[in-house]
C-alpha positions in Angstrom: 61.9 -16.9 30.7 63.5 -20.0 29.5 62.5 -23.3 28.2 64.0 -26.4 29.2 65.8 -28.3 26.7 65.1 -31.4 28.1 61.3 -31.5 29.5 60.3 -28.2 27.5 58.5 -26.5 30.7 59.5 -22.8 31.1 61.7 -21.3 33.8 63.2 -18.3 35.3 66.2 -19.8 36.1 68.5 -22.6 35.3 71.9 -23.3 33.5 73.1 -22.8 30.4 75.4 -25.1 28.3 78.7 -23.5 27.2 78.6 -26.0 24.4 75.3 -26.3 22.7 74.3 -22.9 24.5 70.5 -25.3 25.6 68.6 -23.9 28.8 68.0 -26.4 31.3 66.2 -26.2 34.1 67.8 -27.3 37.4 66.3 -30.7 37.7 67.2 -31.9 34.1 70.8 -30.6 34.8 72.1 -33.1 36.7 73.3 -30.2 39.1 71.4 -28.8 42.1 70.8 -24.9 42.5 73.4 -25.0 45.1 75.8 -26.9 43.8 74.9 -24.3 40.5 75.4 -21.2 42.3 78.7 -22.0 43.8 80.7 -22.5 40.4 81.5 -18.3 40.5 83.1 -17.9 37.2 82.9 -21.9 36.3 79.4 -21.7 35.1 81.0 -20.0 32.2 82.6 -23.5 30.6 79.7 -25.8 32.6 78.3 -27.9 30.3 75.5 -30.0 29.8 75.4 -33.6 30.4 74.7 -35.0 26.5 78.0 -32.6 25.9 79.9 -34.4 28.6 78.9 -37.5 27.8 80.3 -36.4 24.2 83.6 -36.2 23.2 85.1 -32.6 22.3 83.5 -30.3 20.0 85.3 -28.9 17.2 84.9 -25.0 17.0 82.2 -26.1 13.7 80.5 -28.7 15.9 79.9 -26.7 19.0 78.4 -23.5 15.9 76.1 -26.2 14.7 74.8 -27.7 17.8 74.6 -24.0 19.0 72.3 -23.2 16.0 70.9 -26.5 16.1 69.3 -25.3 19.7 68.1 -22.1 18.5 66.6 -23.9 15.8 64.9 -25.9 18.9 64.0 -22.9 20.5 62.3 -20.8 17.9 60.0 -24.2 16.7 58.5 -24.2 20.1 58.2 -20.9 20.2 56.2 -21.0 16.4 54.5 -24.4 18.3 53.5 -21.8 21.3 51.9 -19.3 19.0 50.0 -21.3 16.8 48.8 -22.6 20.0 47.9 -19.2 21.2 46.1 -18.9 17.5 44.1 -21.4 17.3 41.0 -19.7 19.1 42.0 -16.9 17.0 40.6 -18.2 13.7 37.2 -19.3 15.9 36.8 -15.4 17.3 37.2 -14.5 13.1 34.4 -16.2 12.4 32.5 -15.0 15.6 33.8 -11.5 13.8 32.3 -12.1 10.6 29.4 -14.2 11.7 28.2 -10.8 13.7 29.5 -8.0 11.4 26.3 -10.3 8.7 24.0 -10.1 11.5 25.1 -6.9 11.5 24.1 -6.1 8.4 21.1 -7.9 8.3 20.1 -5.7 10.7 21.1 -2.5 8.9 19.1 -4.0 6.2 15.8 -4.7 8.1 15.7 -1.1 10.3 16.0 0.1 6.9 13.5 -1.3 5.6 11.9 -0.9 8.5 12.1 2.8 7.9 10.5 2.7 4.5 7.7 1.2 5.6 7.2 3.4 8.5 7.6 6.5 6.0 5.0 4.5 3.0 3.1 4.2 6.4 2.9 7.8 7.6 2.2 9.2 4.0 -0.8 6.6 3.7 -1.6 8.1 7.2 -1.6 11.8 6.3 -3.5 11.1 2.8 -6.5 9.7 5.3 -6.2 12.2 7.4 -6.6 14.8 4.2 -9.9 12.9 2.9 -11.2 12.7 6.4 -10.6 16.5 6.5 -12.6 16.9 2.9 -15.5 14.2 4.0 -15.7 15.7 7.4 -16.5 19.0 5.6 -19.0 17.0 3.4 -20.3 15.8 6.4 -21.1 19.4 7.8 -22.5 20.6 4.0 -25.1 17.3 4.0 -27.5 19.1 6.2 -27.7 22.2 4.1 -27.2 20.1 0.7 -30.5 18.1 2.2 -32.4 20.9 2.9 -32.1 22.3 -0.3 -32.5 19.5 -2.5 -36.2 19.2 -0.4 -36.6 23.0 -1.2 -35.6 22.0 -4.8 -38.4 18.9 -4.9 -40.8 20.8 -3.2 -40.8 23.6 -6.3 -40.3 21.0 -8.7 -43.6 19.5 -7.4 -45.6 23.0 -7.0 -44.3 23.9 -10.8 -45.6 20.0 -11.5 -49.0 20.8 -10.0 -49.3 23.9 -11.8 -48.2 23.0 -15.0 -50.7 19.8 -14.7 -53.1 22.3 -13.6 -53.1 23.4 -17.5 -53.5 20.4 -18.8 -56.2 18.5 -20.4 -56.3 14.7 -21.5 -58.9 14.1 -24.7 -59.5 10.0 -25.3 -61.0 7.9 -28.2 -59.3 10.2 -30.8 -58.3 7.6 -32.9 -54.7 7.8 -34.4 -53.2 8.7 -37.9 -50.6 8.2 -39.7 -49.8 11.7 -40.2 -52.2 13.4 -38.1 -51.6 17.3 -37.2 -53.0 17.3 -32.8 -53.0 21.2 -33.4 -55.2 20.5 -35.7 -57.6 18.3 -34.3 -57.5 20.3 -31.1 -58.4 23.0 -32.9 -61.2 21.9 -34.6 -62.7 20.6 -31.0 -62.4 24.3 -30.0 -64.0 25.3 -32.9 -66.9 22.7 -32.6 -67.9 24.0 -29.0 -67.7 27.5 -30.1 -64.2 28.0 -28.4 -61.5 29.2 -30.7 -58.2 28.1 -29.9 -54.4 29.8 -31.4 -51.9 27.7 -31.9 -49.9 30.7 -29.5 -52.6 29.3 -27.0 -50.9 25.6 -26.5 -47.9 25.1 -24.5 -47.3 21.9 -25.7 -49.1 18.7 -27.4 -48.7 15.0 -27.8 -49.8 11.5 -27.1 -48.9 9.4 -24.2 -48.8 5.4 -23.8 -51.6 3.6 -22.2 -51.5 0.3 -20.3 -54.2 -1.1 -21.2 -54.0 -3.0 -24.8 -55.7 -2.0 -27.8 -57.1 1.4 -26.8 -55.5 4.9 -28.5 -53.0 6.9 -27.3 -54.6 9.9 -25.6 -53.8 13.2 -26.6 -51.8 15.6 -23.6 -52.7 18.9 -24.1 -50.7 21.6 -21.8 -51.7 25.3 -22.2 -50.2 28.2 -21.1 -52.5 29.7 -19.4 -55.2 28.1 -16.9 -58.1 30.1 -17.7 -58.2 29.0 -21.5 -57.7 25.5 -20.1 -60.9 26.3 -17.7 -62.8 27.8 -20.6 -61.8 25.2 -23.0 -62.6 22.6 -20.3 -66.1 24.3 -20.3 -66.9 25.2 -23.1 -66.9 21.3 -24.0 -69.2 20.2 -21.2 -71.7 22.9 -22.3 -71.9 20.8 -25.2 -71.7 17.2 -23.3 -74.9 16.6 -25.3 -72.9 16.2 -28.8 -71.1 13.3 -29.6 -67.6 14.4 -30.5 -67.7 12.5 -33.5 -69.4 14.8 -35.1 -66.4 17.3 -35.0 -64.2 14.7 -36.3 -66.1 14.2 -38.8 -64.5 15.5 -41.3 -60.8 14.6 -40.5 -61.6 11.1 -40.1 -63.8 8.6 -41.6 -67.0 6.8 -39.8 -68.1 7.8 -35.9 -66.2 7.8 -32.6 -67.2 8.7 -29.4 -64.4 10.3 -27.4 -64.5 12.5 -24.2 -61.8 15.3 -22.5 -60.7 14.9 -18.9 -59.0 17.8 -16.5 
C-alpha cells in the first residue's frame, strides 16, 4: 500500500517519480494506467508533473527532495498512527476504572467474608447457649419438684418447731432482764421446774400494736416439756401472773401464756 503524495489517498498501484521518489495514484500522476504500462523500461525515468515543471535537479537537490518526500511519508504515517491511538487513551482510562471497580469488589467480598465468619461464630455461640438452655429446661421439672419437696419439709419442720413454742404476754421489759430466769420463775410458780437445757431458744418479738410490751417466745426442745409447762400454768389459772414476778418487777402486772 502506498499513499499518494498529492491527494493522500492510499493505493496499491501507481507510478513512482524517479526524481523525488514520491508515489502517486494514476489520477494525480497525469498518466493513465495503460500509458504507464506501455513505458516499459522507461518507467525508471518517469517524473511527476512537479519535477517536470522544475528545472533539471542537481544530484544534491534530487537527494534533498527524496529525503523531503520520505519525511512527508513518515509524517503521514505518524498522523495515521496518532489517529489510531486516540481511542487507546480512552481505553486505558476504561481499564483503570474497571481495575478500581474490581478492587472495590474485592474489598467488599473480603468484608462480606469477615461478616459471614463473625455471624457464623455468633450462630455457633447461640447454638451452644440454646443447648445449655435446653439442658436447664429439661432439669427445671426435676428442680421444681425438689424445691416443692424442700418447701414441704420446711413447712413440716416449721410446724413441728412451732408445736414446741409458747408465747408469754404481759411481761414488762427490763433493761437487763434474764428471759431464762423469767420462764424458770413462771415454771416454779406453777410447780413445774424448767431447766435451761430444756429451752431451745427464747426471745422477745416485735408487735404491731403500739405501746404493748413485746411478747416472749419460748421454744422447747421437747413437745412434751412444752405441753407439761402449759398444763401446769392452766392448773393455776386463778392466780395472777404478777404473783410470780413480784420478786423480779415492782408493782403488779397481768400476763398470759399462749401456745
